[in-house]
KOLLUM-494803 format. One record per residue (C-alpha): x, y, z; residue in one letter. Coordinates in steps of 0.02 Angstrom, whole numbers, plus 50000, padded with zeros to 5 digits. Layout:
REM KOLLUM-494803
+-------+-------+-------+----+
:    px :    py :    pz : aa :
+-------+-------+-------+----+
:     X :     Y :     Z :  a :
...
+-------+-------+-------+----+
This chain:
REM KOLLUM-494803
+-------+-------+-------+----+
:    px :    py :    pz : aa :
+-------+-------+-------+----+
: 51929 : 47650 : 50969 :  m :
: 51790 : 47687 : 51095 :  g :
: 51635 : 47581 : 51074 :  l :
: 51524 : 47735 : 51078 :  l :
: 51623 : 47811 : 50935 :  r :
: 51609 : 47649 : 50836 :  s :
: 51424 : 47636 : 50873 :  a :
: 51402 : 47819 : 50825 :  a :
: 51486 : 47785 : 50658 :  t :
: 51368 : 47641 : 50623 :  v :
: 51218 : 47740 : 50686 :  s :
: 51259 : 47894 : 50581 :  s :
: 51263 : 47798 : 50419 :  f :
: 51115 : 47693 : 50474 :  t :
: 51018 : 47854 : 50508 :  l :
: 51057 : 47912 : 50331 :  l :
: 51002 : 47741 : 50268 :  s :
: 50838 : 47752 : 50363 :  r :
: 50808 : 47929 : 50301 :  i :
: 50833 : 47877 : 50121 :  t :
: 50724 : 47726 : 50158 :  g :
: 50587 : 47840 : 50219 :  l :
: 50603 : 47947 : 50063 :  v :
: 50587 : 47787 : 49962 :  r :
: 50431 : 47733 : 50057 :  d :
: 50354 : 47906 : 50045 :  v :
: 50374 : 47898 : 49855 :  l :
: 50301 : 47722 : 49852 :  i :
: 50153 : 47775 : 49960 :  a :
: 50122 : 47929 : 49854 :  r :
: 50132 : 47838 : 49688 :  a :
: 50052 : 47671 : 49730 :  f :
: 49959 : 47696 : 49895 :  g :
: 49916 : 47543 : 49998 :  a :
: 49830 : 47446 : 49859 :  g :
: 49837 : 47264 : 49803 :  p :
: 49989 : 47282 : 49688 :  l :
: 50086 : 47371 : 49826 :  t :
: 50047 : 47223 : 49939 :  d :
: 50113 : 47109 : 49801 :  a :
: 50276 : 47205 : 49795 :  f :
: 50303 : 47197 : 49983 :  w :
: 50267 : 47010 : 49981 :  v :
: 50392 : 46983 : 49839 :  a :
: 50522 : 47095 : 49922 :  f :
: 50502 : 47003 : 50086 :  r :
: 50550 : 46835 : 50009 :  i :
: 50731 : 46877 : 49961 :  p :
: 50745 : 46980 : 50121 :  n :
: 50694 : 46827 : 50221 :  l :
: 50827 : 46720 : 50137 :  l :
: 50955 : 46860 : 50153 :  r :
: 50930 : 46861 : 50341 :  r :
: 50929 : 46672 : 50345 :  l :
: 51089 : 46639 : 50246 :  f :
: 51181 : 46803 : 50260 :  a :
: 51164 : 46939 : 50390 :  e :
: 51093 : 46827 : 50526 :  g :
: 51159 : 46650 : 50528 :  a :
: 51318 : 46679 : 50431 :  f :
: 51377 : 46829 : 50533 :  s :
: 51337 : 46746 : 50698 :  q :
: 51441 : 46593 : 50652 :  a :
: 51580 : 46675 : 50551 :  f :
: 51629 : 46834 : 50646 :  v :
: 51679 : 46753 : 50813 :  p :
: 51782 : 46617 : 50727 :  i :
: 51864 : 46742 : 50609 :  l :
: 51907 : 46855 : 50756 :  g :
: 51983 : 46708 : 50851 :  e :
: 52086 : 46654 : 50700 :  l :
: 52146 : 46831 : 50669 :  r :
: 52209 : 46848 : 50850 :  s :
: 52295 : 46678 : 50856 :  k :
: 52356 : 46642 : 50678 :  s :
: 52448 : 46725 : 50536 :  g :
: 52389 : 46820 : 50383 :  h :
: 52401 : 46667 : 50268 :  d :
: 52283 : 46565 : 50377 :  e :
: 52158 : 46707 : 50379 :  v :
: 52166 : 46725 : 50189 :  r :
: 52142 : 46538 : 50167 :  r :
: 51986 : 46542 : 50275 :  l :
: 51915 : 46690 : 50180 :  l :
: 51945 : 46605 : 50011 :  d :
: 51862 : 46444 : 50062 :  r :
: 51713 : 46518 : 50154 :  v :
: 51677 : 46637 : 50009 :  a :
: 51678 : 46491 : 49885 :  l :
: 51557 : 46385 : 49986 :  l :
: 51442 : 46532 : 50021 :  l :
: 51436 : 46581 : 49837 :  t :
: 51394 : 46405 : 49778 :  v :
: 51260 : 46382 : 49911 :  a :
: 51166 : 46543 : 49878 :  v :
: 51176 : 46521 : 49689 :  m :
: 51092 : 46351 : 49708 :  a :
: 50957 : 46424 : 49821 :  v :
: 50928 : 46566 : 49697 :  t :
: 50906 : 46448 : 49550 :  l :
: 50781 : 46344 : 49648 :  i :
: 50690 : 46500 : 49703 :  g :
: 50671 : 46569 : 49527 :  i :
: 50602 : 46404 : 49462 :  l :
: 50487 : 46378 : 49611 :  a :
: 50428 : 46560 : 49626 :  a :
: 50239 : 46520 : 49611 :  p :
: 50251 : 46394 : 49754 :  w :
: 50360 : 46511 : 49858 :  v :
: 50234 : 46653 : 49840 :  v :
: 50092 : 46533 : 49882 :  s :
: 50182 : 46483 : 50041 :  l :
: 50220 : 46663 : 50090 :  m :
: 50052 : 46738 : 50042 :  a :
: 49918 : 46607 : 50018 :  s :
: 49785 : 46742 : 50022 :  g :
: 49842 : 46797 : 49849 :  l :
: 49788 : 46630 : 49775 :  r :
: 49605 : 46681 : 49787 :  a :
: 49522 : 46691 : 49615 :  a :
: 49488 : 46877 : 49637 :  s :
: 49673 : 46914 : 49669 :  r :
: 49759 : 46827 : 49523 :  q :
: 49829 : 46991 : 49456 :  t :
: 49917 : 47021 : 49622 :  e :
: 49979 : 46841 : 49628 :  f :
: 50054 : 46849 : 49453 :  e :
: 50135 : 47016 : 49493 :  a :
: 50210 : 46945 : 49653 :  a :
: 50279 : 46795 : 49557 :  v :
: 50359 : 46907 : 49423 :  w :
: 50439 : 47021 : 49552 :  m :
: 50497 : 46873 : 49657 :  t :
: 50590 : 46801 : 49508 :  r :
: 50667 : 46970 : 49468 :  m :
: 50727 : 46997 : 49647 :  m :
: 50782 : 46821 : 49696 :  f :
: 50964 : 46848 : 49638 :  p :
: 50969 : 46989 : 49766 :  y :
: 51016 : 46859 : 49898 :  i :
: 51176 : 46816 : 49803 :  i :
: 51230 : 46998 : 49814 :  c :
: 51178 : 47016 : 49995 :  m :
: 51257 : 46854 : 50054 :  s :
: 51424 : 46910 : 49984 :  l :
: 51395 : 47083 : 50056 :  v :
: 51367 : 47001 : 50227 :  a :
: 51531 : 46907 : 50205 :  f :
: 51622 : 47069 : 50168 :  a :
: 51536 : 47158 : 50313 :  s :
: 51592 : 47022 : 50434 :  g :
: 51773 : 47044 : 50379 :  v :
: 51766 : 47234 : 50383 :  l :
: 51684 : 47237 : 50555 :  n :
: 51813 : 47115 : 50623 :  t :
: 51948 : 47237 : 50566 :  w :
: 51847 : 47380 : 50647 :  s :
: 51803 : 47456 : 50478 :  r :
: 51621 : 47493 : 50519 :  y :
: 51586 : 47640 : 50403 :  a :
: 51570 : 47553 : 50234 :  i :
: 51455 : 47411 : 50292 :  p :
: 51345 : 47541 : 50376 :  a :
: 51343 : 47653 : 50222 :  f :
: 51306 : 47528 : 50083 :  t :
: 51119 : 47499 : 50124 :  p :
: 51094 : 47679 : 50070 :  i :
: 51133 : 47623 : 49892 :  l :
: 50981 : 47508 : 49891 :  l :
: 50866 : 47651 : 49940 :  n :
: 50942 : 47768 : 49811 :  i :
: 50920 : 47635 : 49676 :  s :
: 50737 : 47608 : 49721 :  m :
: 50706 : 47796 : 49727 :  i :
: 50784 : 47815 : 49554 :  a :
: 50681 : 47669 : 49489 :  a :
: 50518 : 47742 : 49556 :  s :
: 50556 : 47910 : 49475 :  l :
: 50633 : 47862 : 49309 :  f :
: 50591 : 47680 : 49266 :  l :
: 50404 : 47672 : 49300 :  v :
: 50359 : 47728 : 49123 :  a :
: 50456 : 47582 : 49049 :  w :
: 50339 : 47449 : 49121 :  f :
: 50157 : 47407 : 49083 :  d :
: 50142 : 47366 : 49268 :  t :
: 50229 : 47519 : 49343 :  p :
: 50272 : 47440 : 49512 :  i :
: 50387 : 47317 : 49423 :  y :
: 50513 : 47459 : 49415 :  a :
: 50541 : 47439 : 49602 :  l :
: 50598 : 47258 : 49580 :  a :
: 50729 : 47315 : 49453 :  v :
: 50785 : 47449 : 49576 :  g :
: 50810 : 47318 : 49711 :  v :
: 50926 : 47215 : 49600 :  m :
: 51026 : 47369 : 49549 :  a :
: 51046 : 47415 : 49732 :  g :
: 51110 : 47241 : 49776 :  g :
: 51243 : 47248 : 49640 :  v :
: 51301 : 47421 : 49696 :  l :
: 51319 : 47364 : 49876 :  q :
: 51420 : 47212 : 49825 :  l :
: 51538 : 47314 : 49715 :  v :
: 51573 : 47441 : 49853 :  m :
: 51607 : 47315 : 49992 :  q :
: 51715 : 47200 : 49889 :  w :
: 51814 : 47350 : 49828 :  a :
: 51847 : 47389 : 50012 :  a :
: 51911 : 47211 : 50040 :  l :
: 52024 : 47230 : 49890 :  a :
: 52100 : 47389 : 49961 :  r :
: 52137 : 47295 : 50124 :  m :
: 52216 : 47150 : 50030 :  g :
: 52080 : 47032 : 50091 :  l :
: 51981 : 47003 : 49932 :  l :
: 51938 : 46817 : 49921 :  p :
: 52017 : 46719 : 49780 :  r :
: 51875 : 46612 : 49713 :  l :
: 51931 : 46443 : 49648 :  t :
: 51849 : 46279 : 49598 :  t :
: 51921 : 46182 : 49747 :  r :
: 51750 : 46149 : 49822 :  f :
: 51791 : 45983 : 49905 :  s :
: 51952 : 46049 : 49980 :  e :
: 51860 : 46199 : 50051 :  s :
: 51724 : 46091 : 50125 :  r :
: 51852 : 45979 : 50213 :  r :
: 51945 : 46124 : 50294 :  d :
: 51927 : 46099 : 50485 :  p :
: 51900 : 46284 : 50520 :  i :
: 51772 : 46299 : 50381 :  v :
: 51684 : 46147 : 50454 :  r :
: 51679 : 46238 : 50621 :  r :
: 51594 : 46385 : 50536 :  v :
: 51469 : 46267 : 50454 :  l :
: 51434 : 46178 : 50619 :  r :
: 51400 : 46346 : 50700 :  q :
: 51292 : 46400 : 50553 :  m :
: 51171 : 46255 : 50571 :  l :
: 51101 : 46308 : 50741 :  p :
: 51117 : 46490 : 50686 :  a :
: 51009 : 46455 : 50533 :  i :
: 50883 : 46369 : 50645 :  l :
: 50885 : 46520 : 50760 :  g :
: 50862 : 46646 : 50621 :  v :
: 50733 : 46531 : 50542 :  s :
: 50625 : 46548 : 50697 :  v :
: 50611 : 46735 : 50674 :  a :
: 50587 : 46718 : 50486 :  q :
: 50455 : 46583 : 50505 :  v :
: 50362 : 46702 : 50620 :  s :
: 50376 : 46838 : 50487 :  l :
: 50317 : 46717 : 50352 :  l :
: 50166 : 46665 : 50455 :  i :
: 50122 : 46845 : 50494 :  n :
: 50137 : 46897 : 50311 :  t :
: 50027 : 46751 : 50262 :  n :
: 49896 : 46799 : 50391 :  i :
: 49901 : 46981 : 50333 :  a :
: 49861 : 46930 : 50154 :  t :
: 49696 : 46859 : 50218 :  w :
: 49651 : 47022 : 50303 :  l :
: 49588 : 47184 : 50224 :  q :
: 49686 : 47232 : 50065 :  p :
: 49822 : 47353 : 50117 :  g :
: 49865 : 47260 : 50278 :  s :
: 50035 : 47203 : 50215 :  v :
: 50078 : 47381 : 50164 :  t :
: 50019 : 47456 : 50329 :  w :
: 50128 : 47333 : 50424 :  l :
: 50275 : 47365 : 50308 :  s :
: 50268 : 47554 : 50336 :  f :
: 50248 : 47530 : 50524 :  a :
: 50398 : 47415 : 50521 :  d :
: 50495 : 47551 : 50429 :  r :
: 50467 : 47669 : 50576 :  l :
: 50518 : 47532 : 50699 :  m :
: 50679 : 47508 : 50602 :  e :
: 50739 : 47681 : 50652 :  f :
: 50771 : 47642 : 50837 :  p :
: 50808 : 47457 : 50810 :  t :
: 50941 : 47494 : 50680 :  a :
: 51011 : 47656 : 50750 :  l :
: 51030 : 47584 : 50924 :  l :
: 51004 : 47396 : 50930 :  g :
: 51093 : 47345 : 50769 :  v :
: 51231 : 47474 : 50793 :  a :
: 51269 : 47417 : 50970 :  l :
: 51256 : 47233 : 50923 :  g :
: 51376 : 47259 : 50777 :  t :
: 51513 : 47339 : 50883 :  v :
: 51484 : 47231 : 51037 :  l :
: 51502 : 47060 : 50953 :  l :
: 51688 : 47078 : 50908 :  p :
: 51726 : 47157 : 51079 :  s :
: 51631 : 47023 : 51174 :  l :
: 51718 : 46889 : 51070 :  s :
: 51888 : 46961 : 51116 :  r :
: 51842 : 46971 : 51300 :  a :
: 51785 : 46790 : 51299 :  y :
: 51939 : 46731 : 51202 :  a :
: 52050 : 46818 : 51332 :  q :
: 51946 : 46745 : 51476 :  d :
: 51913 : 46921 : 51540 :  d :
: 51746 : 46903 : 51630 :  a :
: 51756 : 47078 : 51703 :  q :
: 51770 : 47160 : 51532 :  a :
: 51631 : 47046 : 51466 :  y :
: 51512 : 47101 : 51604 :  n :
: 51557 : 47285 : 51585 :  r :
: 51521 : 47276 : 51398 :  l :
: 51349 : 47200 : 51427 :  l :
: 51310 : 47324 : 51565 :  d :
: 51355 : 47469 : 51452 :  w :
: 51253 : 47402 : 51306 :  g :
: 51097 : 47368 : 51411 :  l :
: 51102 : 47535 : 51502 :  r :
: 51122 : 47631 : 51341 :  l :
: 50980 : 47529 : 51265 :  t :
: 50864 : 47577 : 51408 :  l :
: 50920 : 47759 : 51414 :  l :
: 50886 : 47785 : 51229 :  l :
: 50760 : 47646 : 51197 :  g :
: 50629 : 47697 : 51325 :  m :
: 50603 : 47872 : 51250 :  p :
: 50600 : 47795 : 51076 :  a :
: 50461 : 47676 : 51128 :  a :
: 50360 : 47816 : 51209 :  l :
: 50389 : 47925 : 51057 :  g :
: 50326 : 47794 : 50935 :  l :
: 50173 : 47757 : 51041 :  a :
: 50123 : 47937 : 51077 :  l :
: 50185 : 48018 : 50917 :  c :
: 50129 : 47885 : 50792 :  s :
: 49991 : 47991 : 50715 :  d :
: 50111 : 48135 : 50684 :  a :
: 50247 : 48024 : 50612 :  l :
: 50136 : 47923 : 50495 :  v :
: 50037 : 48073 : 50433 :  a :
: 50190 : 48181 : 50403 :  t :
: 50287 : 48045 : 50314 :  l :
: 50156 : 47952 : 50212 :  f :
: 49991 : 48050 : 50201 :  n :
: 50012 : 48106 : 50020 :  y :
: 49935 : 48059 : 49853 :  g :
: 49857 : 47886 : 49857 :  a :
: 49895 : 47860 : 50043 :  f :
: 49738 : 47926 : 50128 :  g :
: 49678 : 47963 : 50304 :  a :
: 49615 : 47785 : 50331 :  d :
: 49787 : 47718 : 50283 :  d :
: 49863 : 47835 : 50412 :  v :
: 49746 : 47772 : 50547 :  a :
: 49780 : 47589 : 50507 :  q :
: 49969 : 47612 : 50499 :  t :
: 49964 : 47711 : 50662 :  r :
: 49882 : 47564 : 50752 :  l :
: 50022 : 47448 : 50695 :  a :
: 50157 : 47572 : 50751 :  v :
: 50080 : 47587 : 50924 :  m :
: 50070 : 47398 : 50940 :  a :
: 50252 : 47376 : 50886 :  y :
: 50308 : 47509 : 51011 :  a :
: 50252 : 47401 : 51158 :  i :
: 50390 : 47277 : 51118 :  g :
: 50526 : 47398 : 51063 :  l :
: 50633 : 47378 : 51219 :  i :
: 50628 : 47189 : 51194 :  g :
: 50678 : 47204 : 51011 :  l :
: 50824 : 47317 : 51058 :  l :
: 50882 : 47211 : 51205 :  a :
: 50888 : 47053 : 51097 :  i :
: 51017 : 47141 : 50987 :  k :
: 51128 : 47160 : 51141 :  i :
: 51093 : 46996 : 51231 :  l :
: 51103 : 46875 : 51084 :  a :
: 51283 : 46927 : 51040 :  p :
: 51328 : 46885 : 51221 :  a :
: 51293 : 46703 : 51174 :  f :
: 51367 : 46713 : 50998 :  y :
: 51530 : 46781 : 51068 :  a :
: 51545 : 46622 : 51172 :  r :
: 51504 : 46522 : 51013 :  q :
: 51343 : 46466 : 51096 :  d :
: 51209 : 46484 : 50965 :  i :
: 51097 : 46342 : 51022 :  r :
: 51031 : 46429 : 51178 :  t :
: 50960 : 46581 : 51086 :  p :
: 50885 : 46460 : 50959 :  v :
: 50789 : 46365 : 51092 :  k :
: 50726 : 46526 : 51170 :  i :
: 50676 : 46596 : 51001 :  a :
: 50581 : 46436 : 50960 :  a :
: 50483 : 46448 : 51121 :  l :
: 50443 : 46631 : 51086 :  c :
: 50385 : 46586 : 50910 :  l :
: 50255 : 46469 : 50984 :  i :
: 50199 : 46602 : 51108 :  v :
: 50189 : 46733 : 50969 :  t :
: 50076 : 46625 : 50862 :  q :
: 49964 : 46585 : 51010 :  l :
: 49951 : 46772 : 51039 :  l :
: 49906 : 46795 : 50855 :  n :
: 49758 : 46679 : 50879 :  a :
: 49703 : 46793 : 51022 :  l :
: 49740 : 46965 : 50951 :  f :
: 49711 : 46955 : 50762 :  v :
: 49522 : 46923 : 50771 :  p :
: 49512 : 47074 : 50886 :  w :
: 49643 : 47195 : 50816 :  l :
: 49670 : 47130 : 50637 :  a :
: 49842 : 47179 : 50568 :  h :
: 49886 : 47276 : 50728 :  a :
: 49865 : 47112 : 50822 :  g :
: 50009 : 47039 : 50721 :  l :
: 50120 : 47184 : 50774 :  a :
: 50068 : 47170 : 50956 :  l :
: 50106 : 46983 : 50959 :  s :
: 50281 : 47016 : 50891 :  i :
: 50311 : 47149 : 51023 :  g :
: 50257 : 47040 : 51169 :  i :
: 50358 : 46894 : 51100 :  g :
: 50513 : 47006 : 51091 :  a :
: 50492 : 47057 : 51273 :  l :
: 50479 : 46874 : 51324 :  l :
: 50633 : 46831 : 51218 :  n :
: 50738 : 46968 : 51297 :  a :
: 50681 : 46918 : 51472 :  g :
: 50728 : 46735 : 51445 :  l :
: 50898 : 46781 : 51371 :  l :
: 50937 : 46889 : 51522 :  t :
: 50878 : 46758 : 51645 :  w :
: 50982 : 46623 : 51559 :  t :
: 51142 : 46728 : 51559 :  l :
: 51120 : 46767 : 51743 :  r :
: 51069 : 46592 : 51799 :  s :
: 51224 : 46519 : 51715 :  r :
: 51336 : 46647 : 51797 :  g :
: 51390 : 46713 : 51627 :  v :
: 51328 : 46889 : 51659 :  y :
: 51340 : 46974 : 51828 :  q :
: 51263 : 47149 : 51820 :  p :
: 51366 : 47288 : 51897 :  g :
: 51310 : 47393 : 52043 :  s :
: 51195 : 47543 : 52030 :  g :
: 51057 : 47474 : 51919 :  w :
: 50916 : 47524 : 52038 :  q :
: 50982 : 47701 : 52053 :  s :
: 51004 : 47709 : 51864 :  f :
: 50822 : 47663 : 51831 :  l :
: 50754 : 47782 : 51962 :  l :
: 50856 : 47928 : 51893 :  r :
: 50796 : 47890 : 51716 :  a :
: 50610 : 47891 : 51756 :  m :
: 50579 : 48081 : 51773 :  p :
: 50643 : 48109 : 51596 :  a :
: 50518 : 47981 : 51528 :  q :
: 50375 : 48070 : 51617 :  l :
: 50427 : 48240 : 51547 :  v :
: 50439 : 48168 : 51371 :  l :
: 50268 : 48084 : 51383 :  a :
: 50186 : 48244 : 51448 :  a :
: 50249 : 48346 : 51300 :  i :
: 50191 : 48217 : 51172 :  l :
: 50019 : 48198 : 51251 :  v :
: 49997 : 48387 : 51253 :  f :
: 50048 : 48400 : 51070 :  a :
: 49934 : 48257 : 51019 :  g :
: 49783 : 48343 : 51097 :  r :
: 49814 : 48511 : 51014 :  h :
: 49874 : 48467 : 50837 :  i :
: 49767 : 48386 : 50702 :  d :
: 49899 : 48307 : 50591 :  w :
: 49779 : 48244 : 50458 :  i :
: 49696 : 48413 : 50430 :  s :
: 49868 : 48489 : 50400 :  m :
: 49887 : 48383 : 50243 :  g :
: 49845 : 48533 : 50135 :  s :
: 50000 : 48621 : 50205 :  t :
: 50130 : 48482 : 50211 :  p :
: 50273 : 48604 : 50238 :  g :
: 50192 : 48671 : 50396 :  m :
: 50160 : 48494 : 50456 :  r :
: 50345 : 48453 : 50437 :  v :
: 50391 : 48611 : 50533 :  i :
: 50271 : 48568 : 50675 :  y :
: 50340 : 48390 : 50686 :  l :
: 50521 : 48449 : 50684 :  a :
: 50483 : 48578 : 50819 :  g :
: 50396 : 48450 : 50928 :  m :
: 50538 : 48325 : 50911 :  l :
: 50667 : 48459 : 50950 :  f :
: 50571 : 48508 : 51107 :  a :
: 50556 : 48327 : 51162 :  v :
: 50741 : 48289 : 51137 :  v :
: 50795 : 48449 : 51226 :  a :
: 50678 : 48418 : 51372 :  a :
: 50728 : 48235 : 51387 :  y :
: 50916 : 48261 : 51393 :  f :
: 50899 : 48415 : 51503 :  s :
: 50798 : 48314 : 51628 :  t :
: 50928 : 48174 : 51621 :  l :
: 51063 : 48303 : 51660 :  w :
: 50963 : 48371 : 51807 :  l :
: 50945 : 48192 : 51870 :  c :
: 51133 : 48169 : 51873 :  g :
: 51171 : 48090 : 51704 :  f :
: 51331 : 48146 : 51618 :  r :
: 51421 : 48108 : 51454 :  a :
: 51523 : 47972 : 51541 :  s :
: 51362 : 47871 : 51561 :  d :
: 51357 : 47851 : 51371 :  f :
: 51540 : 47809 : 51337 :  t :
: 51634 : 47646 : 51344 :  r :
: 51807 : 47595 : 51284 :  r :
: 51823 : 47439 : 51177 :  a :
: 51878 : 47279 : 51262 :  a :
+-------+-------+-------+----+
């Protein structure tokens, strides 16, 4: 199956997921605005998400997928089933223990994540965050087992279901915000219930897919036997540096959330909505490409095919630049239109639009770095080298926090977003330099010509967006939201048409976007 087709499958469902996520956030903004209790929800929601990325999607996938792919290519079905049974058992026990600790220690966890909520004037928010944290902590059990299923399905090139299931979380939260609010004295608690329902639905769908493939794990009580399995021990050894690597990014997120709780009320929500807009390009392009590249890069490395390995990286990086550069320009120059059209309703006022817009523009500066990391990090994971990205990420964490000390007093919450963006650019640059200095990655010919041919399209896109920004007052159109949506859709259509037409005039063809799997 062509990698572009695989990536398109992931991107299509991811696009639907992001659209439903935007609908979810629009409803949250309209109903709850950017007030203190909304901040409390985003703090509470961030805690299980942090652990999900730590134990599941991040560290676990990075360690598990390359080893599973290697075992599948070199061993029989029985060996693969044995590995799945034993890894699933250990993963389930570990996350259940973490969940129990988290529920009991919720007040201390919230204090660590958002110390600003411990102020005497914010006790209502603190108590709400603790309640919602306890309600949502079991979400990591569901999502860890979902990550396990996703790793298996992706290894067997079944990308559609793992890409589709996040939609169920958004649908559950939308339903909760519409139909469960009246059941709670504190209405925003309904969202926490929706999160848990979404996690269960995702788990049921993915494990049903494993059952249809005959790969559903058989959970037993043979914990010691599973822990002693040499292949399982390899996965665990790889997970340790992977957890450290993912921890670096999550520690940065934790620090930034903590800082935001000390800023103006609403700062956590503004950053959360800005992050939602950033997730469109990072998920549609970066995550999709990273998902399909990791198994292909792992196969190329296992077969000692350096030429295929380099071609895969070249393709991923060129596609990232070709689609990532216009996305970054679009977010920076179109942020007012996007934020106003999506969120400027009900309790989410013009000042909230302005504050969220600043965060979006700051994030956009580092978008290329955030996307490139999704391509470059799997180049190390495929070689079962997780330690190098960890060291680079740790260095970038230090740089990011030093930048926070510089930018936050000046730019407040937007300074947090800008620090993350600059740190991502540094991270991507160091990953590239390391791959090249070790001789692991040798870029193909034509890179200079590629960049020169891509520049006119960026200039055309920027000119259209600057012109539109000067002639359309997006806030004043709030009284006619339908017209605002039409204007935004028309502008985006014009930008996309002009961009790809200019690329075609500069010599780009469909073959520049395609790539067969290794």
